[in-house]
C-alpha positions in Angstrom: 49.3 -5.4 0.0 49.0 -3.0 2.9 47.5 0.3 1.6 49.1 3.3 3.3 46.9 6.0 4.9 47.7 9.7 4.5 49.7 11.2 7.4 47.8 13.7 9.5 50.2 16.5 8.4 49.2 16.0 4.7 45.4 15.9 5.3 43.5 19.1 4.3 41.7 21.1 6.9 37.9 20.9 6.6 35.8 23.7 5.0 38.9 25.6 3.9 39.5 24.2 0.5 37.9 24.8 -2.8 37.6 22.3 -5.7 40.1 24.4 -7.7 42.6 24.0 -4.8 42.2 20.2 -5.0 43.2 20.3 -8.7 39.8 20.4 -10.4 40.3 22.6 -13.5 38.5 25.8 -14.3 36.3 24.2 -17.0 34.9 21.6 -14.6 34.6 24.1 -11.7 32.5 26.3 -13.9 29.8 23.7 -14.3 29.5 22.6 -10.7 26.2 23.5 -9.0 26.3 26.7 -7.0 25.6 24.8 -3.8 28.9 22.9 -4.1 31.1 25.6 -2.7 33.4 23.4 -0.6 34.3 19.7 -1.2 33.3 17.2 1.4 35.9 15.3 3.5 36.1 12.3 1.2 36.4 14.6 -1.8 39.2 16.5 -0.2 41.1 13.3 0.5 40.5 11.4 -2.7 40.4 13.9 -5.6 44.1 15.0 -5.4 45.3 11.4 -5.2 43.1 10.3 -8.1 44.3 13.3 -10.2 47.9 12.3 -9.4 47.2 8.8 -10.9 47.2 6.8 -7.7 45.0 3.8 -7.0 42.7 4.6 -4.1 40.6 2.8 -1.6 38.2 5.3 -0.1 35.9 4.6 2.9 33.3 7.1 3.8 29.8 7.3 5.2 26.8 7.1 3.1 25.7 10.5 1.7 29.2 12.0 2.0 29.7 12.7 -1.7 31.6 9.7 -3.0 30.1 9.9 -6.5 31.8 13.2 -7.2 34.9 12.1 -5.4 35.7 9.7 -8.2 33.4 11.3 -10.8 35.1 14.7 -11.1 38.6 13.3 -11.7 37.2 10.9 -14.4 35.3 13.7 -16.2 38.4 16.0 -16.1 40.7 13.3 -17.5 38.3 12.4 -20.3 37.6 16.0 -21.2 41.3 16.8 -21.4 41.8 13.8 -23.7 38.9 14.9 -25.9 40.4 18.3 -26.2 43.6 16.8 -27.6 42.4 14.1 -29.9 39.4 13.5 -32.2 36.4 12.4 -30.2 35.3 10.0 -32.9 38.5 8.0 -32.3 37.9 7.7 -28.5 36.6 4.4 -27.2 35.4 3.7 -23.6 38.2 4.9 -21.3 36.5 4.8 -17.9 34.2 2.1 -16.3 32.2 2.5 -13.2 30.8 -0.8 -11.8 27.9 -0.8 -9.4 25.8 -3.6 -7.8 22.3 -2.4 -8.6 20.3 -0.9 -11.5 19.0 1.9 -9.4 22.5 3.0 -8.4 23.7 2.7 -12.0 20.9 5.1 -13.0 21.7 7.5 -10.2 25.5 7.7 -10.8 24.8 8.2 -14.6 22.4 11.0 -13.9 24.8 12.7 -11.5 27.7 12.6 -13.9 25.7 13.3 -17.0 24.4 16.6 -15.4 28.0 17.8 -15.4 29.3 16.2 -18.6 26.5 17.7 -20.7 27.6 21.2 -19.7 31.2 20.4 -20.0 31.3 19.1 -23.6 28.8 17.8 -26.1 31.4 15.3 -27.1 31.7 13.7 -23.7 29.3 10.7 -23.7 28.2 8.6 -20.7 26.5 5.2 -21.3 24.4 3.3 -18.8 24.4 -0.5 -19.2 22.2 -2.5 -16.8 19.5 -5.1 -16.8 15.9 -4.2 -17.3 16.7 -2.2 -20.5 16.4 -3.7 -23.9 19.8 -4.7 -25.3 18.9 -3.3 -28.7 18.4 0.1 -27.2 21.8 -0.1 -25.5 23.5 -1.3 -28.6 22.2 1.7 -30.5 23.7 4.0 -27.9 27.0 2.1 -27.8 27.4 2.9 -31.5 28.1 6.5 -30.5 31.2 5.3 -28.7 30.8 6.6 -25.1 34.0 7.4 -23.2 32.5 6.6 -19.8 30.4 3.5 -19.0 28.4 3.0 -15.8 27.3 -0.6 -15.6 26.1 -3.5 -13.5 28.4 -6.6 -13.9 25.8 -9.0 -15.3 24.7 -6.9 -18.3 28.2 -5.7 -19.0 29.5 -9.2 -19.1 26.7 -10.3 -21.5 27.6 -7.5 -23.9 31.3 -8.1 -23.7 31.0 -11.9 -24.3 28.8 -11.1 -27.3 31.5 -8.8 -28.7 29.3 -5.8 -28.6 31.7 -3.9 -26.4 35.5 -4.0 -25.8 37.2 -3.1 -22.6 40.7 -3.1 -24.0 40.9 0.7 -23.8 39.9 1.1 -20.2 42.2 3.4 -18.3 40.1 4.0 -15.2 38.1 1.4 -13.3 35.8 2.3 -10.3 34.1 -0.2 -8.1 31.4 1.8 -6.4 29.9 0.0 -3.3 33.1 -2.0 -3.5 32.3 -4.3 -0.6 29.2 -5.6 -2.3 31.1 -6.2 -5.6 33.8 -8.1 -3.8 31.3 -10.5 -2.3 30.7 -13.9 -4.0 27.4 -12.8 -5.6 29.3 -10.4 -7.9 33.0 -11.2 -7.6 33.1 -13.9 -10.3 31.6 -11.6 -12.9 33.9 -8.7 -11.8 36.9 -11.0 -12.2 35.9 -12.0 -15.7 35.4 -8.3 -16.6 38.8 -7.3 -15.2 40.5 -10.0 -17.2 39.2 -8.2 -20.3 40.8 -4.9 -19.3 44.4 -3.7 -19.6 46.6 -4.6 -16.6 47.9 -1.0 -16.6 45.0 1.1 -15.4 44.0 3.2 -12.4 41.7 1.4 -10.0 39.5 3.1 -7.5 37.4 1.4 -4.8 34.7 3.3 -2.9 32.4 2.1 -0.2 30.7 3.1 3.1 31.6 -0.2 4.7 34.3 -2.8 4.2 34.4 -6.0 6.3 37.9 -6.9 7.5 37.6 -10.2 5.6 37.6 -8.2 2.3 40.5 -6.0 3.2 43.2 -8.3 1.7 41.2 -8.8 -1.5 40.8 -5.1 -1.9 44.5 -4.6 -1.4 45.3 -7.1 -4.2 43.4 -5.0 -6.7 45.4 -1.8 -6.0 49.0 -1.7 -7.2 49.7 1.8 -8.6 51.1 3.7 -5.5 47.9 2.9 -3.7 46.4 5.2 -1.0 43.7 4.3 1.5 41.6 7.2 2.7 39.1 7.0 5.5 36.9 10.0 5.7 35.1 8.5 8.7 35.5 5.7 11.1 35.2 2.3 9.4 31.5 1.2 9.2 30.4 4.3 10.9 26.9 5.8 11.1 26.5 9.5 10.3 26.2 11.6 13.5 23.2 13.3 12.0 21.1 10.1 12.1 19.0 9.6 15.3 18.5 5.9 15.8 15.5 4.5 17.7 15.0 0.8 18.3 11.8 -0.6 19.7 11.2 -4.2 21.0 7.9 -5.5 19.7 6.2 -8.8 19.1 7.0 -10.4 15.8 3.4 -10.6 14.9 2.8 -6.9 15.9 5.3 -5.3 13.5 2.8 -4.4 10.8 0.3 -2.9 13.3 3.2 -1.0 14.9 4.3 0.4 11.6 0.9 1.6 10.7 0.5 3.2 14.1 3.8 5.1 13.7 3.0 6.3 10.2 -0.5 7.6 11.3 0.8 9.2 14.5 3.7 11.2 12.9 2.5 11.7 9.3 6.0 12.0 7.9 5.9 13.2 4.3 8.3 10.5 3.1 9.2 7.2 4.6 11.4 4.4 3.3 10.5 1.1 4.9 13.0 -1.8 4.6 12.1 -5.4 4.6 14.2 -8.5 3.7 11.7 -10.6 1.7 10.2 -9.6 -1.6 6.9 -11.3 -0.9 6.6 -9.6 2.4 7.3 -6.2 0.8 4.2 -6.6 -1.4 2.0 -7.9 1.5 3.0 -5.0 3.8 2.5 -2.4 1.0 -1.1 -3.8 0.4 -1.7 -3.7 4.2 -0.6 -0.1 4.4 -2.9 0.9 1.4 -5.8 -0.9 3.1 -5.1 1.3 6.2 -5.4 4.4 4.1 -1.7 5.1 3.6 -0.2 6.1 0.2 2.3 3.2 -0.2 3.8 0.9 -2.7 6.4 -1.9 -2.9 9.8 -1.8 -4.6 11.8 -4.9 -5.2 13.9 -6.8 -7.7 11.1 -9.0 -9.1 9.4 -6.0 -10.6 9.8 -4.9 -14.2 12.5 -2.2 -14.5 10.0 0.3 -15.8 7.9 -0.1 -12.7 10.9 0.2 -10.4 12.1 3.4 -12.1 8.7 4.9 -12.0 8.2 4.0 -8.4 11.5 5.6 -7.4 10.7 8.7 -9.5 7.2 9.0 -7.9 8.7 8.7 -4.4 11.3 11.4 -5.0 8.6 13.6 -6.4 6.5 13.1 -3.3 3.7 11.4 -5.2 4.1 8.4 -3.0 4.4 8.7 0.8 5.8 5.3 1.8 7.9 2.9 -0.2 8.3 -0.6 1.2 11.6 -1.8 -0.3 14.0 -4.7 -0.3 17.8 -4.1 0.0 18.2 -3.0 -3.6 17.3 0.4 -2.2 19.9 0.2 0.6 23.0 1.2 -1.4 23.7 4.6 -3.0 20.2 5.7 -3.7 19.8 9.4 -2.9 16.4 10.9 -2.0 16.7 14.6 -1.1 16.0 15.3 2.5 14.4 11.9 3.2 13.3 12.3 6.9 12.8 8.7 8.0 13.9 5.2 7.4 12.2 2.3 9.2 13.6 -1.2 9.4 10.5 -3.5 9.6 13.1 -6.3 10.2 16.8 -6.2 10.9 19.1 -7.4 8.1 21.1 -10.5 8.9 24.2 -8.7 7.5 25.3 -5.9 9.8 26.9 -3.7 7.1 23.5 -3.7 5.3 22.0 -1.9 8.4 24.6 0.9 7.9 23.6 1.2 4.3 19.9 1.1 5.0 19.8 3.9 7.5 22.3 5.9 5.4 19.4 6.7 3.0 18.4 9.4 5.5 20.6 12.3 6.8 22.5 12.7 3.6 24.7 15.6 2.7 24.7 16.8 6.3 21.0 16.9 6.8 19.3 15.3 9.9 17.4 12.1 9.8 15.6 9.5 11.8 16.1 5.7 11.6 13.6 3.5 13.4 14.0 -0.3 13.8 11.3 -2.7 15.0 13.0 -5.6 16.7 11.6 -8.9 17.9 13.3 -11.4 20.3 14.3 -13.6 17.4 16.5 -10.8 15.9 18.8 -10.4 18.9 21.8 -12.1 17.1 21.4 -9.6 14.2 21.2 -6.7 16.7 24.3 -7.9 18.5 26.2 -8.0 15.2 25.1 -4.5 14.3 26.1 -3.2 17.7 29.5 -4.8 17.4 30.0 -3.4 13.8 29.0 0.1 14.6 30.3 0.3 18.1 27.0 1.8 19.2 24.9 0.8 22.2 21.5 0.9 20.4 19.3 0.4 23.4 15.9 -1.2 22.9 12.9 0.9 24.1 9.2 -0.1 24.4 6.6 1.2 22.0 3.4 2.7 23.5 0.4 0.5 23.0 2.4 -2.5 21.9 3.4 -4.5 25.0 5.8 -7.4 24.4 4.3 -10.7 25.3 6.6 -12.9 23.2 9.2 -14.8 25.1 12.9 -15.0 24.1 13.8 -18.2 22.3 15.7 -20.7 24.2 18.2 -20.7 21.4 19.1 -17.0 22.1 21.4 -16.4 25.0 21.1 -13.5 27.4 23.8 -11.6 25.5 21.8 -11.8 22.2 24.0 -14.5 20.6 22.4 -17.5 18.9 22.9 -20.7 20.9 22.9 -23.1 18.0 24.4 -26.0 19.8 21.6 -28.2 21.2 22.2 -29.5 24.7 23.6 -33.0 24.8 21.5 -35.6 26.6 23.0 -37.4 29.5 24.5 -40.8 28.6 21.9 -42.6 30.7 19.1 -41.2 28.7 20.7 -42.4 25.5 21.1 -45.9 26.9 17.5 -46.0 28.1 16.3 -44.9 24.7 18.4 -47.7 23.1 16.9 -50.3 25.4 13.3 -49.1 24.7 14.0 -49.2 20.9 15.4 -52.7 21.2 12.3 -53.9 23.1 10.0 -52.4 20.5 11.9 -53.9 17.6 11.9 -57.4 19.2 8.1 -57.2 19.8 7.6 -56.1 16.2 9.2 -59.3 14.9 7.5 -61.8 17.3 4.6 -63.5 15.7 1.2 -63.6 17.3 0.3 -66.7 19.3 
């Protein structure tokens, strides 16, 4: 299904609307933080459509306020229902699916901060791995109206009949592009089969590859609307991007040099491999830098404490895998450094989107070696940005480009064919060798 976009004449003008003018009721407006005076662009476009009961696909840059864009309408709808019926009879009405435990925790905290002020009867439940099921089952007994969950843990609880999804009226896929990929999609499909067909479905993401467009469209059927608060796969204008060409073996030394030279108060370093995250963190500590690693192989308690310490400035540098790339908000995080480029171009957009959130300025540095040119080309194509490579002082590049990488940065995976004569010559040599091998000694 083709999802229509709003016409220019119906789009609200920026910085002129209030949340009340979008349809947010007085009770919910009264508990909003004082700093939230005007809704962001994605909130302006999405909230009225959601309140009108329409299915929505919303694309907006990281840090643009997507959580409240879907969260405020959900809280308002649930609160209104609680006002009209007994809260004890209310089962889970709304489900927000997210790809990572950290994002599940963040969304839960953001919405709980409002819900707790709105009504003591409005309960939000976090369901994710890394937390004992017994603890979650005890909380489920209180019959939460809104559930924030990762697909794996939710599916486990549903298949064990600990939770029913037959009362779900609102479904949100946050970081929808990730949830639609094969790693999560089978579990998401199983969960959707447990829900009523008649429900409001909302998809929110910063990026959406064209290959997933048609799949996203199939999930939306109730007068769907597509809103794009920014150019597809765009990087926030407030992010300054610097890319340096360095030797592959010099990246760790270059990282240490940058950290010591600029002394940033907080730095989030991204690396693809879990083992490398631990090794780099140890190397930074040895160099006298307050650093630690964060990745999916750690116990959830360790992960949560590391993130809390980082947000509280008790840790200067966190070396993280891509579980930190999506949705995680750290107030005024000044710098993100890519120690390696992700092989998936959309992940680059999510990584650097951890800085320059909510309109603040930020810096994103990437250390690139010759072998990463295909990844850089893909990122340039996705973001439509030039992203020139600069040299880094005291780190001259001595590595040579691989013969497999063309001048335009694409990977030349097709090995050159040998001339027919060479093949024939090789066959003759092999034949001679095989004949000699079978001749007896005289």
